C-alpha positions in Angstrom: 50.3 81.9 89.6 53.2 84.1 90.3 56.7 83.2 89.4 59.4 83.3 92.1 60.9 86.4 90.6 57.7 88.4 90.9 57.1 87.4 94.5 60.7 88.3 95.6 60.9 91.5 97.6 62.4 94.5 95.8 65.9 95.6 97.0 66.1 98.6 99.3 66.8 101.7 97.3 69.5 102.9 99.7 71.4 99.6 99.4 71.3 99.7 95.6 72.5 103.3 95.5 76.0 102.4 96.9 76.3 99.0 95.2 77.4 100.4 91.8 80.0 102.8 93.0 81.3 100.2 95.4 81.6 97.7 92.6 83.5 100.2 90.5 85.9 101.1 93.3 86.4 97.5 94.3 87.2 96.4 90.8 89.6 99.3 90.3 91.4 98.3 93.4 91.5 94.7 92.3 93.0 95.7 88.9 95.6 97.9 90.5 96.5 95.6 93.3 96.9 92.6 90.9 99.2 94.7 88.7 101.3 95.5 91.8 101.6 91.9 92.7 102.6 91.0 89.1 105.3 93.8 89.2 106.7 92.3 92.4 106.9 88.8 90.7 108.7 90.3 87.7 112.5 89.9 87.6 113.2 92.4 84.9 111.4 95.3 83.3 110.4 93.4 80.2 108.9 90.5 82.2 107.1 93.1 84.3 105.5 94.6 81.3 104.4 91.2 80.1 103.0 90.1 83.4 101.1 93.4 84.0 99.8 93.3 80.4 98.6 89.7 80.9 97.0 90.7 84.2 95.1 93.6 82.5 93.9 91.3 79.8 92.7 88.7 82.4 90.8 91.4 84.4 89.3 92.7 81.2 88.0 89.2 80.5 86.7 89.0 84.1 84.9 92.3 83.6 83.3 91.0 80.4 82.2 87.8 82.1 80.7 90.0 84.9 78.9 92.1 82.3 77.4 88.9 80.7 76.3 87.6 84.1 75.0 90.9 85.6 74.2 93.4 82.8 73.2 96.0 85.4 76.9 96.3 86.4 78.2 97.1 82.9 79.1 100.8 83.6 80.6 99.9 87.1 82.8 97.2 85.8 84.1 99.1 82.8 84.6 102.2 84.8 86.4 100.2 87.5 88.7 98.6 84.9 89.4 102.0 83.3 90.2 103.5 86.7 92.5 100.6 87.5 94.4 100.9 84.2 94.8 104.6 84.7 96.2 104.0 88.3 98.6 101.3 86.9 99.8 103.6 84.2 100.2 106.6 86.6 102.0 104.7 89.3 104.0 102.6 86.8 105.2 105.8 85.1 106.5 107.0 88.4 108.2 103.7 89.0 106.1 103.1 92.1 105.0 99.6 91.2 108.3 97.9 91.8 
């Protein structure tokens, strides 16, 4: 007797080809957009640094939870987090977040 996993149809290769880059780009935008929102909520530079830092820690925890739930997305989530952090550091250094 076949289990439900064995009888399920395989995903289309073309659909799977864009899923990982789309996940990485979406998570990078999520990290950067959340940091932008945290910078808007900050009233001073020091509270901005604390809010953005806490947002990055939260998103790193979300990436870890996603890795535990979907191990196939490990590289995409970590790359997305890294790209988001680089974007935050780049735009924050140019004072474009506030």
